[in-house]
PDB file of N, CA, C and O in Angstrom:
ATOM      1  N   MET A   1     -33.204  -0.253 -14.340  1.00  0.00           N
ATOM      2  CA  MET A   1     -32.980   0.677 -13.272  1.00  0.00           C
ATOM      3  C   MET A   1     -34.323   0.937 -12.592  1.00  0.00           C
ATOM      4  O   MET A   1     -35.364   1.046 -13.241  1.00  0.00           O
ATOM      5  N   TYR A   2     -34.264   1.030 -11.286  1.00  0.00           N
ATOM      6  CA  TYR A   2     -35.458   1.317 -10.493  1.00  0.00           C
ATOM      7  C   TYR A   2     -35.164   2.482  -9.574  1.00  0.00           C
ATOM      8  O   TYR A   2     -34.122   2.521  -8.919  1.00  0.00           O
ATOM      9  N   VAL A   3     -36.077   3.427  -9.524  1.00  0.00           N
ATOM     10  CA  VAL A   3     -35.966   4.558  -8.612  1.00  0.00           C
ATOM     11  C   VAL A   3     -37.148   4.472  -7.656  1.00  0.00           C
ATOM     12  O   VAL A   3     -38.304   4.490  -8.081  1.00  0.00           O
ATOM     13  N   SER A   4     -36.854   4.378  -6.375  1.00  0.00           N
ATOM     14  CA  SER A   4     -37.916   4.216  -5.376  1.00  0.00           C
ATOM     15  C   SER A   4     -38.565   5.548  -5.045  1.00  0.00           C
ATOM     16  O   SER A   4     -38.117   6.610  -5.478  1.00  0.00           O
ATOM     17  N   LYS A   5     -39.636   5.458  -4.263  1.00  0.00           N
ATOM     18  CA  LYS A   5     -40.251   6.686  -3.763  1.00  0.00           C
ATOM     19  C   LYS A   5     -39.311   7.332  -2.754  1.00  0.00           C
ATOM     20  O   LYS A   5     -38.345   6.711  -2.310  1.00  0.00           O
ATOM     21  N   LEU A   6     -39.592   8.559  -2.401  1.00  0.00           N
ATOM     22  CA  LEU A   6     -38.754   9.319  -1.484  1.00  0.00           C
ATOM     23  C   LEU A   6     -39.023   8.900  -0.042  1.00  0.00           C
ATOM     24  O   LEU A   6     -40.176   8.807   0.379  1.00  0.00           O
ATOM     25  N   TYR A   7     -37.961   8.649   0.708  1.00  0.00           N
ATOM     26  CA  TYR A   7     -38.062   8.301   2.124  1.00  0.00           C
ATOM     27  C   TYR A   7     -37.466   9.430   2.951  1.00  0.00           C
ATOM     28  O   TYR A   7     -36.390   9.942   2.641  1.00  0.00           O
ATOM     29  N   ALA A   8     -38.173   9.808   4.002  1.00  0.00           N
ATOM     30  CA  ALA A   8     -37.694  10.876   4.881  1.00  0.00           C
ATOM     31  C   ALA A   8     -36.718  10.313   5.901  1.00  0.00           C
ATOM     32  O   ALA A   8     -36.855   9.170   6.337  1.00  0.00           O
ATOM     33  N   GLY A   9     -35.742  11.109   6.276  1.00  0.00           N
ATOM     34  CA  GLY A   9     -34.798  10.701   7.303  1.00  0.00           C
ATOM     35  C   GLY A   9     -33.711   9.789   6.766  1.00  0.00           C
ATOM     36  O   GLY A   9     -33.485   9.702   5.559  1.00  0.00           O
ATOM     37  N   THR A  10     -33.045   9.112   7.685  1.00  0.00           N
ATOM     38  CA  THR A  10     -31.963   8.211   7.299  1.00  0.00           C
ATOM     39  C   THR A  10     -32.500   6.790   7.226  1.00  0.00           C
ATOM     40  O   THR A  10     -32.798   6.162   8.242  1.00  0.00           O
ATOM     41  N   VAL A  11     -32.613   6.305   6.007  1.00  0.00           N
ATOM     42  CA  VAL A  11     -33.102   4.955   5.768  1.00  0.00           C
ATOM     43  C   VAL A  11     -32.076   4.239   4.902  1.00  0.00           C
ATOM     44  O   VAL A  11     -31.653   4.751   3.866  1.00  0.00           O
ATOM     45  N   ASN A  12     -31.687   3.063   5.335  1.00  0.00           N
ATOM     46  CA  ASN A  12     -30.717   2.259   4.613  1.00  0.00           C
ATOM     47  C   ASN A  12     -31.290   1.822   3.260  1.00  0.00           C
ATOM     48  O   ASN A  12     -32.464   1.461   3.179  1.00  0.00           O
ATOM     49  N   ASP A  13     -30.475   1.850   2.199  1.00  0.00           N
ATOM     50  CA  ASP A  13     -30.923   1.463   0.860  1.00  0.00           C
ATOM     51  C   ASP A  13     -31.466   0.039   0.833  1.00  0.00           C
ATOM     52  O   ASP A  13     -32.483  -0.231   0.195  1.00  0.00           O
ATOM     53  N   TYR A  14     -30.795  -0.856   1.517  1.00  0.00           N
ATOM     54  CA  TYR A  14     -31.222  -2.250   1.526  1.00  0.00           C
ATOM     55  C   TYR A  14     -32.556  -2.408   2.250  1.00  0.00           C
ATOM     56  O   TYR A  14     -33.385  -3.223   1.846  1.00  0.00           O
ATOM     57  N   ALA A  15     -32.771  -1.643   3.309  1.00  0.00           N
ATOM     58  CA  ALA A  15     -34.052  -1.671   4.022  1.00  0.00           C
ATOM     59  C   ALA A  15     -35.180  -1.174   3.125  1.00  0.00           C
ATOM     60  O   ALA A  15     -36.286  -1.713   3.160  1.00  0.00           O
ATOM     61  N   MET A  16     -34.903  -0.147   2.321  1.00  0.00           N
ATOM     62  CA  MET A  16     -35.908   0.357   1.379  1.00  0.00           C
ATOM     63  C   MET A  16     -36.244  -0.706   0.341  1.00  0.00           C
ATOM     64  O   MET A  16     -37.414  -0.907   0.015  1.00  0.00           O
ATOM     65  N   LEU A  17     -35.229  -1.386  -0.178  1.00  0.00           N
ATOM     66  CA  LEU A  17     -35.450  -2.437  -1.165  1.00  0.00           C
ATOM     67  C   LEU A  17     -36.330  -3.543  -0.589  1.00  0.00           C
ATOM     68  O   LEU A  17     -37.268  -3.998  -1.245  1.00  0.00           O
ATOM     69  N   LYS A  18     -36.031  -3.974   0.625  1.00  0.00           N
ATOM     70  CA  LYS A  18     -36.803  -5.045   1.251  1.00  0.00           C
ATOM     71  C   LYS A  18     -38.247  -4.624   1.515  1.00  0.00           C
ATOM     72  O   LYS A  18     -39.150  -5.461   1.486  1.00  0.00           O
ATOM     73  N   LYS A  19     -38.472  -3.344   1.770  1.00  0.00           N
ATOM     74  CA  LYS A  19     -39.831  -2.854   1.994  1.00  0.00           C
ATOM     75  C   LYS A  19     -40.612  -2.807   0.681  1.00  0.00           C
ATOM     76  O   LYS A  19     -41.785  -3.179   0.642  1.00  0.00           O
ATOM     77  N   GLU A  20     -39.971  -2.356  -0.383  1.00  0.00           N
ATOM     78  CA  GLU A  20     -40.651  -2.226  -1.671  1.00  0.00           C
ATOM     79  C   GLU A  20     -40.750  -3.550  -2.427  1.00  0.00           C
ATOM     80  O   GLU A  20     -41.696  -3.761  -3.186  1.00  0.00           O
ATOM     81  N   PHE A  21     -39.786  -4.436  -2.224  1.00  0.00           N
ATOM     82  CA  PHE A  21     -39.765  -5.747  -2.874  1.00  0.00           C
ATOM     83  C   PHE A  21     -39.554  -6.825  -1.814  1.00  0.00           C
ATOM     84  O   PHE A  21     -38.423  -7.269  -1.616  1.00  0.00           O
ATOM     85  N   PRO A  22     -40.614  -7.255  -1.129  1.00  0.00           N
ATOM     86  CA  PRO A  22     -40.454  -8.256  -0.071  1.00  0.00           C
ATOM     87  C   PRO A  22     -39.769  -9.524  -0.590  1.00  0.00           C
ATOM     88  O   PRO A  22     -40.111 -10.014  -1.666  1.00  0.00           O
ATOM     89  N   PRO A  23     -38.804 -10.057   0.170  1.00  0.00           N
ATOM     90  CA  PRO A  23     -38.038 -11.230  -0.283  1.00  0.00           C
ATOM     91  C   PRO A  23     -38.879 -12.490  -0.514  1.00  0.00           C
ATOM     92  O   PRO A  23     -38.443 -13.389  -1.232  1.00  0.00           O
ATOM     93  N   ALA A  24     -40.064 -12.572   0.074  1.00  0.00           N
ATOM     94  CA  ALA A  24     -40.900 -13.763  -0.091  1.00  0.00           C
ATOM     95  C   ALA A  24     -41.363 -13.944  -1.535  1.00  0.00           C
ATOM     96  O   ALA A  24     -41.645 -15.064  -1.960  1.00  0.00           O
ATOM     97  N   ILE A  25     -41.441 -12.860  -2.282  1.00  0.00           N
ATOM     98  CA  ILE A  25     -41.836 -12.922  -3.700  1.00  0.00           C
ATOM     99  C   ILE A  25     -40.557 -12.893  -4.530  1.00  0.00           C
ATOM    100  O   ILE A  25     -39.639 -12.133  -4.222  1.00  0.00           O
ATOM    101  N   HIS A  26     -40.487 -13.697  -5.563  1.00  0.00           N
ATOM    102  CA  HIS A  26     -39.266 -13.809  -6.379  1.00  0.00           C
ATOM    103  C   HIS A  26     -39.267 -12.748  -7.486  1.00  0.00           C
ATOM    104  O   HIS A  26     -39.493 -13.052  -8.657  1.00  0.00           O
ATOM    105  N   TRP A  27     -39.013 -11.516  -7.092  1.00  0.00           N
ATOM    106  CA  TRP A  27     -39.058 -10.382  -8.003  1.00  0.00           C
ATOM    107  C   TRP A  27     -37.986 -10.444  -9.085  1.00  0.00           C
ATOM    108  O   TRP A  27     -38.237 -10.063 -10.228  1.00  0.00           O
ATOM    109  N   PHE A  28     -36.807 -10.916  -8.738  1.00  0.00           N
ATOM    110  CA  PHE A  28     -35.648 -10.804  -9.622  1.00  0.00           C
ATOM    111  C   PHE A  28     -35.205 -12.148 -10.191  1.00  0.00           C
ATOM    112  O   PHE A  28     -34.085 -12.271 -10.688  1.00  0.00           O
ATOM    113  N   GLU A  29     -36.062 -13.141 -10.125  1.00  0.00           N
ATOM    114  CA  GLU A  29     -35.691 -14.502 -10.485  1.00  0.00           C
ATOM    115  C   GLU A  29     -35.103 -14.615 -11.896  1.00  0.00           C
ATOM    116  O   GLU A  29     -34.171 -15.391 -12.106  1.00  0.00           O
ATOM    117  N   ASN A  30     -35.615 -13.878 -12.839  1.00  0.00           N
ATOM    118  CA  ASN A  30     -35.138 -13.952 -14.232  1.00  0.00           C
ATOM    119  C   ASN A  30     -34.374 -12.697 -14.649  1.00  0.00           C
ATOM    120  O   ASN A  30     -34.283 -12.388 -15.837  1.00  0.00           O
ATOM    121  N   LYS A  31     -33.839 -11.990 -13.691  1.00  0.00           N
ATOM    122  CA  LYS A  31     -33.151 -10.724 -13.978  1.00  0.00           C
ATOM    123  C   LYS A  31     -31.676 -10.785 -13.616  1.00  0.00           C
ATOM    124  O   LYS A  31     -31.261 -11.557 -12.752  1.00  0.00           O
ATOM    125  N   GLU A  32     -30.893  -9.955 -14.297  1.00  0.00           N
ATOM    126  CA  GLU A  32     -29.507  -9.709 -13.890  1.00  0.00           C
ATOM    127  C   GLU A  32     -29.545  -8.473 -13.005  1.00  0.00           C
ATOM    128  O   GLU A  32     -30.068  -7.435 -13.408  1.00  0.00           O
ATOM    129  N   VAL A  33     -28.994  -8.580 -11.805  1.00  0.00           N
ATOM    130  CA  VAL A  33     -29.086  -7.506 -10.819  1.00  0.00           C
ATOM    131  C   VAL A  33     -27.691  -6.973 -10.511  1.00  0.00           C
ATOM    132  O   VAL A  33     -26.765  -7.737 -10.239  1.00  0.00           O
ATOM    133  N   ARG A  34     -27.556  -5.645 -10.558  1.00  0.00           N
ATOM    134  CA  ARG A  34     -26.308  -4.982 -10.175  1.00  0.00           C
ATOM    135  C   ARG A  34     -26.585  -4.120  -8.961  1.00  0.00           C
ATOM    136  O   ARG A  34     -27.461  -3.255  -8.986  1.00  0.00           O
ATOM    137  N   VAL A  35     -25.842  -4.359  -7.909  1.00  0.00           N
ATOM    138  CA  VAL A  35     -26.011  -3.595  -6.670  1.00  0.00           C
ATOM    139  C   VAL A  35     -24.645  -3.171  -6.160  1.00  0.00           C
ATOM    140  O   VAL A  35     -23.615  -3.689  -6.592  1.00  0.00           O
ATOM    141  N   ASP A  36     -24.653  -2.220  -5.231  1.00  0.00           N
ATOM    142  CA  ASP A  36     -23.384  -1.795  -4.644  1.00  0.00           C
ATOM    143  C   ASP A  36     -23.144  -2.532  -3.335  1.00  0.00           C
ATOM    144  O   ASP A  36     -23.909  -3.426  -2.975  1.00  0.00           O
ATOM    145  N   LEU A  37     -22.097  -2.164  -2.629  1.00  0.00           N
ATOM    146  CA  LEU A  37     -21.709  -2.881  -1.417  1.00  0.00           C
ATOM    147  C   LEU A  37     -22.681  -2.698  -0.252  1.00  0.00           C
ATOM    148  O   LEU A  37     -22.549  -3.375   0.768  1.00  0.00           O
ATOM    149  N   GLY A  38     -23.637  -1.810  -0.384  1.00  0.00           N
ATOM    150  CA  GLY A  38     -24.642  -1.633   0.646  1.00  0.00           C
ATOM    151  C   GLY A  38     -25.680  -2.741   0.680  1.00  0.00           C
ATOM    152  O   GLY A  38     -26.530  -2.767   1.569  1.00  0.00           O
ATOM    153  N   PHE A  39     -25.621  -3.660  -0.282  1.00  0.00           N
ATOM    154  CA  PHE A  39     -26.600  -4.735  -0.408  1.00  0.00           C
ATOM    155  C   PHE A  39     -25.955  -6.098  -0.164  1.00  0.00           C
ATOM    156  O   PHE A  39     -26.227  -7.046  -0.901  1.00  0.00           O
ATOM    157  N   GLN A  40     -25.115  -6.209   0.847  1.00  0.00           N
ATOM    158  CA  GLN A  40     -24.357  -7.427   1.109  1.00  0.00           C
ATOM    159  C   GLN A  40     -25.219  -8.668   1.323  1.00  0.00           C
ATOM    160  O   GLN A  40     -24.782  -9.759   0.956  1.00  0.00           O
ATOM    161  N   GLY A  41     -26.399  -8.565   1.886  1.00  0.00           N
ATOM    162  CA  GLY A  41     -27.242  -9.738   2.144  1.00  0.00           C
ATOM    163  C   GLY A  41     -28.151 -10.114   1.002  1.00  0.00           C
ATOM    164  O   GLY A  41     -28.942 -11.049   1.135  1.00  0.00           O
ATOM    165  N   PHE A  42     -28.069  -9.421  -0.113  1.00  0.00           N
ATOM    166  CA  PHE A  42     -28.979  -9.636  -1.232  1.00  0.00           C
ATOM    167  C   PHE A  42     -28.991 -11.084  -1.704  1.00  0.00           C
ATOM    168  O   PHE A  42     -30.060 -11.654  -1.923  1.00  0.00           O
ATOM    169  N   ALA A  43     -27.835 -11.674  -1.859  1.00  0.00           N
ATOM    170  CA  ALA A  43     -27.729 -13.037  -2.410  1.00  0.00           C
ATOM    171  C   ALA A  43     -28.384 -14.082  -1.508  1.00  0.00           C
ATOM    172  O   ALA A  43     -28.824 -15.122  -1.999  1.00  0.00           O
ATOM    173  N   THR A  44     -28.455 -13.835  -0.232  1.00  0.00           N
ATOM    174  CA  THR A  44     -29.053 -14.813   0.675  1.00  0.00           C
ATOM    175  C   THR A  44     -30.571 -14.672   0.770  1.00  0.00           C
ATOM    176  O   THR A  44     -31.252 -15.634   1.123  1.00  0.00           O
ATOM    177  N   GLU A  45     -31.112 -13.496   0.463  1.00  0.00           N
ATOM    178  CA  GLU A  45     -32.545 -13.278   0.608  1.00  0.00           C
ATOM    179  C   GLU A  45     -33.320 -13.270  -0.703  1.00  0.00           C
ATOM    180  O   GLU A  45     -34.526 -13.519  -0.704  1.00  0.00           O
ATOM    181  N   TYR A  46     -32.656 -12.991  -1.810  1.00  0.00           N
ATOM    182  CA  TYR A  46     -33.330 -12.888  -3.099  1.00  0.00           C
ATOM    183  C   TYR A  46     -32.724 -13.866  -4.099  1.00  0.00           C
ATOM    184  O   TYR A  46     -31.532 -14.167  -4.052  1.00  0.00           O
ATOM    185  N   ARG A  47     -33.564 -14.353  -4.998  1.00  0.00           N
ATOM    186  CA  ARG A  47     -33.083 -15.173  -6.114  1.00  0.00           C
ATOM    187  C   ARG A  47     -32.993 -14.283  -7.342  1.00  0.00           C
ATOM    188  O   ARG A  47     -33.871 -13.458  -7.591  1.00  0.00           O
ATOM    189  N   CYS A  48     -31.926 -14.458  -8.104  1.00  0.00           N
ATOM    190  CA  CYS A  48     -31.809 -13.745  -9.372  1.00  0.00           C
ATOM    191  C   CYS A  48     -30.973 -14.598 -10.328  1.00  0.00           C
ATOM    192  O   CYS A  48     -30.227 -15.486  -9.916  1.00  0.00           O
ATOM    193  N   ARG A  49     -31.123 -14.297 -11.606  1.00  0.00           N
ATOM    194  CA  ARG A  49     -30.383 -15.054 -12.621  1.00  0.00           C
ATOM    195  C   ARG A  49     -28.892 -14.802 -12.488  1.00  0.00           C
ATOM    196  O   ARG A  49     -28.089 -15.731 -12.580  1.00  0.00           O
ATOM    197  N   CYS A  50     -28.521 -13.545 -12.272  1.00  0.00           N
ATOM    198  CA  CYS A  50     -27.108 -13.196 -12.164  1.00  0.00           C
ATOM    199  C   CYS A  50     -26.983 -11.984 -11.244  1.00  0.00           C
ATOM    200  O   CYS A  50     -27.657 -10.974 -11.447  1.00  0.00           O
ATOM    201  N   LEU A  51     -26.136 -12.083 -10.249  1.00  0.00           N
ATOM    202  CA  LEU A  51     -25.914 -10.980  -9.315  1.00  0.00           C
ATOM    203  C   LEU A  51     -24.530 -10.399  -9.543  1.00  0.00           C
ATOM    204  O   LEU A  51     -23.529 -11.113  -9.511  1.00  0.00           O
ATOM    205  N   ARG A  52     -24.488  -9.105  -9.771  1.00  0.00           N
ATOM    206  CA  ARG A  52     -23.223  -8.383  -9.947  1.00  0.00           C
ATOM    207  C   ARG A  52     -23.038  -7.469  -8.743  1.00  0.00           C
ATOM    208  O   ARG A  52     -23.745  -6.472  -8.592  1.00  0.00           O
ATOM    209  N   ILE A  53     -22.089  -7.816  -7.896  1.00  0.00           N
ATOM    210  CA  ILE A  53     -21.791  -7.009  -6.717  1.00  0.00           C
ATOM    211  C   ILE A  53     -20.271  -6.891  -6.611  1.00  0.00           C
ATOM    212  O   ILE A  53     -19.570  -7.890  -6.778  1.00  0.00           O
ATOM    213  N   PRO A  54     -19.748  -5.704  -6.338  1.00  0.00           N
ATOM    214  CA  PRO A  54     -18.296  -5.543  -6.268  1.00  0.00           C
ATOM    215  C   PRO A  54     -17.685  -6.358  -5.125  1.00  0.00           C
ATOM    216  O   PRO A  54     -18.360  -6.684  -4.148  1.00  0.00           O
ATOM    217  N   HIS A  55     -16.426  -6.673  -5.262  1.00  0.00           N
ATOM    218  CA  HIS A  55     -15.709  -7.341  -4.175  1.00  0.00           C
ATOM    219  C   HIS A  55     -15.343  -6.297  -3.126  1.00  0.00           C
ATOM    220  O   HIS A  55     -15.046  -5.145  -3.443  1.00  0.00           O
ATOM    221  N   LYS A  56     -15.372  -6.720  -1.908  1.00  0.00           N
ATOM    222  CA  LYS A  56     -15.073  -5.837  -0.788  1.00  0.00           C
ATOM    223  C   LYS A  56     -13.755  -6.268  -0.149  1.00  0.00           C
ATOM    224  O   LYS A  56     -13.503  -7.457   0.048  1.00  0.00           O
ATOM    225  N   ARG A  57     -12.931  -5.292   0.166  1.00  0.00           N
ATOM    226  CA  ARG A  57     -11.702  -5.624   0.885  1.00  0.00           C
ATOM    227  C   ARG A  57     -12.050  -6.084   2.285  1.00  0.00           C
ATOM    228  O   ARG A  57     -12.932  -5.514   2.929  1.00  0.00           O
ATOM    229  N   LYS A  58     -11.370  -7.101   2.758  1.00  0.00           N
ATOM    230  CA  LYS A  58     -11.624  -7.654   4.084  1.00  0.00           C
ATOM    231  C   LYS A  58     -10.921  -6.814   5.138  1.00  0.00           C
ATOM    232  O   LYS A  58      -9.881  -6.208   4.878  1.00  0.00           O
ATOM    233  N   ARG A  59     -11.497  -6.785   6.321  1.00  0.00           N
ATOM    234  CA  ARG A  59     -10.839  -6.139   7.457  1.00  0.00           C
ATOM    235  C   ARG A  59      -9.790  -7.103   7.985  1.00  0.00           C
ATOM    236  O   ARG A  59     -10.072  -8.276   8.227  1.00  0.00           O
ATOM    237  N   VAL A  60      -8.600  -6.605   8.157  1.00  0.00           N
ATOM    238  CA  VAL A  60      -7.522  -7.444   8.675  1.00  0.00           C
ATOM    239  C   VAL A  60      -6.806  -6.709   9.801  1.00  0.00           C
ATOM    240  O   VAL A  60      -6.973  -5.503   9.985  1.00  0.00           O
ATOM    241  N   ALA A  61      -6.024  -7.446  10.532  1.00  0.00           N
ATOM    242  CA  ALA A  61      -5.246  -6.849  11.621  1.00  0.00           C
ATOM    243  C   ALA A  61      -4.236  -5.854  11.060  1.00  0.00           C
ATOM    244  O   ALA A  61      -3.792  -5.979   9.919  1.00  0.00           O
ATOM    245  N   LYS A  62      -3.890  -4.892  11.857  1.00  0.00           N
ATOM    246  CA  LYS A  62      -2.949  -3.860  11.442  1.00  0.00           C
ATOM    247  C   LYS A  62      -1.635  -4.503  10.996  1.00  0.00           C
ATOM    248  O   LYS A  62      -1.091  -5.379  11.668  1.00  0.00           O
ATOM    249  N   GLY A  63      -1.146  -4.046   9.852  1.00  0.00           N
ATOM    250  CA  GLY A  63       0.115  -4.555   9.335  1.00  0.00           C
ATOM    251  C   GLY A  63      -0.053  -5.671   8.316  1.00  0.00           C
ATOM    252  O   GLY A  63       0.908  -6.017   7.628  1.00  0.00           O
ATOM    253  N   LEU A  64      -1.245  -6.244   8.200  1.00  0.00           N
ATOM    254  CA  LEU A  64      -1.495  -7.300   7.219  1.00  0.00           C
ATOM    255  C   LEU A  64      -2.085  -6.695   5.947  1.00  0.00           C
ATOM    256  O   LEU A  64      -2.614  -5.583   5.968  1.00  0.00           O
ATOM    257  N   CYS A  65      -1.993  -7.420   4.862  1.00  0.00           N
ATOM    258  CA  CYS A  65      -2.459  -6.941   3.561  1.00  0.00           C
ATOM    259  C   CYS A  65      -3.945  -7.257   3.372  1.00  0.00           C
ATOM    260  O   CYS A  65      -4.390  -8.371   3.648  1.00  0.00           O
ATOM    261  N   ASN A  66      -4.699  -6.276   2.902  1.00  0.00           N
ATOM    262  CA  ASN A  66      -6.106  -6.517   2.615  1.00  0.00           C
ATOM    263  C   ASN A  66      -6.463  -6.126   1.184  1.00  0.00           C
ATOM    264  O   ASN A  66      -7.617  -5.815   0.890  1.00  0.00           O
ATOM    265  N   LYS A  67      -5.477  -6.142   0.301  1.00  0.00           N
ATOM    266  CA  LYS A  67      -5.714  -5.761  -1.090  1.00  0.00           C
ATOM    267  C   LYS A  67      -6.481  -6.856  -1.825  1.00  0.00           C
ATOM    268  O   LYS A  67      -6.378  -8.038  -1.499  1.00  0.00           O
ATOM    269  N   LEU A  68      -7.248  -6.433  -2.822  1.00  0.00           N
ATOM    270  CA  LEU A  68      -7.956  -7.376  -3.674  1.00  0.00           C
ATOM    271  C   LEU A  68      -6.989  -7.975  -4.685  1.00  0.00           C
ATOM    272  O   LEU A  68      -5.981  -7.362  -5.034  1.00  0.00           O
ATOM    273  N   THR A  69      -7.304  -9.172  -5.148  1.00  0.00           N
ATOM    274  CA  THR A  69      -6.479  -9.798  -6.184  1.00  0.00           C
ATOM    275  C   THR A  69      -6.716  -9.066  -7.498  1.00  0.00           C
ATOM    276  O   THR A  69      -7.735  -8.391  -7.644  1.00  0.00           O
ATOM    277  N   PRO A  70      -5.809  -9.180  -8.453  1.00  0.00           N
ATOM    278  CA  PRO A  70      -6.034  -8.544  -9.758  1.00  0.00           C
ATOM    279  C   PRO A  70      -7.332  -9.022 -10.425  1.00  0.00           C
ATOM    280  O   PRO A  70      -7.983  -8.247 -11.126  1.00  0.00           O
ATOM    281  N   GLU A  71      -7.711 -10.279 -10.216  1.00  0.00           N
ATOM    282  CA  GLU A  71      -8.954 -10.802 -10.792  1.00  0.00           C
ATOM    283  C   GLU A  71     -10.176 -10.120 -10.170  1.00  0.00           C
ATOM    284  O   GLU A  71     -11.138  -9.796 -10.866  1.00  0.00           O
ATOM    285  N   GLN A  72     -10.125  -9.908  -8.849  1.00  0.00           N
ATOM    286  CA  GLN A  72     -11.231  -9.242  -8.173  1.00  0.00           C
ATOM    287  C   GLN A  72     -11.353  -7.784  -8.620  1.00  0.00           C
ATOM    288  O   GLN A  72     -12.463  -7.284  -8.805  1.00  0.00           O
ATOM    289  N   VAL A  73     -10.244  -7.115  -8.792  1.00  0.00           N
ATOM    290  CA  VAL A  73     -10.253  -5.729  -9.247  1.00  0.00           C
ATOM    291  C   VAL A  73     -10.831  -5.662 -10.661  1.00  0.00           C
ATOM    292  O   VAL A  73     -11.656  -4.795 -10.950  1.00  0.00           O
ATOM    293  N   ALA A  74     -10.405  -6.567 -11.542  1.00  0.00           N
ATOM    294  CA  ALA A  74     -10.904  -6.584 -12.918  1.00  0.00           C
ATOM    295  C   ALA A  74     -12.405  -6.851 -12.954  1.00  0.00           C
ATOM    296  O   ALA A  74     -13.127  -6.213 -13.720  1.00  0.00           O
ATOM    297  N   TYR A  75     -12.885  -7.789 -12.133  1.00  0.00           N
ATOM    298  CA  TYR A  75     -14.318  -8.097 -12.077  1.00  0.00           C
ATOM    299  C   TYR A  75     -15.102  -6.872 -11.635  1.00  0.00           C
ATOM    300  O   TYR A  75     -16.120  -6.527 -12.234  1.00  0.00           O
ATOM    301  N   THR A  76     -14.627  -6.221 -10.592  1.00  0.00           N
ATOM    302  CA  THR A  76     -15.328  -5.049 -10.062  1.00  0.00           C
ATOM    303  C   THR A  76     -15.390  -3.934 -11.095  1.00  0.00           C
ATOM    304  O   THR A  76     -16.426  -3.287 -11.242  1.00  0.00           O
ATOM    305  N   LYS A  77     -14.309  -3.704 -11.806  1.00  0.00           N
ATOM    306  CA  LYS A  77     -14.288  -2.655 -12.823  1.00  0.00           C
ATOM    307  C   LYS A  77     -15.176  -3.011 -14.004  1.00  0.00           C
ATOM    308  O   LYS A  77     -15.841  -2.139 -14.564  1.00  0.00           O
ATOM    309  N   THR A  78     -15.194  -4.281 -14.388  1.00  0.00           N
ATOM    310  CA  THR A  78     -15.931  -4.690 -15.580  1.00  0.00           C
ATOM    311  C   THR A  78     -17.424  -4.865 -15.336  1.00  0.00           C
ATOM    312  O   THR A  78     -18.236  -4.330 -16.090  1.00  0.00           O
ATOM    313  N   TYR A  79     -17.793  -5.596 -14.310  1.00  0.00           N
ATOM    314  CA  TYR A  79     -19.183  -6.010 -14.135  1.00  0.00           C
ATOM    315  C   TYR A  79     -19.961  -5.250 -13.076  1.00  0.00           C
ATOM    316  O   TYR A  79     -21.176  -5.098 -13.194  1.00  0.00           O
ATOM    317  N   ALA A  80     -19.296  -4.782 -12.065  1.00  0.00           N
ATOM    318  CA  ALA A  80     -20.020  -4.202 -10.948  1.00  0.00           C
ATOM    319  C   ALA A  80     -19.959  -2.683 -10.904  1.00  0.00           C
ATOM    320  O   ALA A  80     -20.490  -2.073  -9.977  1.00  0.00           O
ATOM    321  N   ALA A  81     -19.329  -2.072 -11.877  1.00  0.00           N
ATOM    322  CA  ALA A  81     -19.191  -0.616 -11.865  1.00  0.00           C
ATOM    323  C   ALA A  81     -20.457   0.067 -12.291  1.00  0.00           C
ATOM    324  O   ALA A  81     -20.511   1.296 -12.336  1.00  0.00           O
TER     325      ALA A  81
END
């Protein structure tokens, strides 16, 4: 677990992470990382041994189903909670 320094105002969590841990350095290469849905671009900018991020329901047109599969729900409850 990492707790960052205090930031004044409204600062996005992912922006704070990128400022404190620049993506050019492989900070998490040998780590298992658990993040919430606010870190959607993490996998493209950082290398890590294992990334645990919950599944997100997709936006769909009105009247269509956007529910997660039972496997996605189980993964989110088990690994990303």
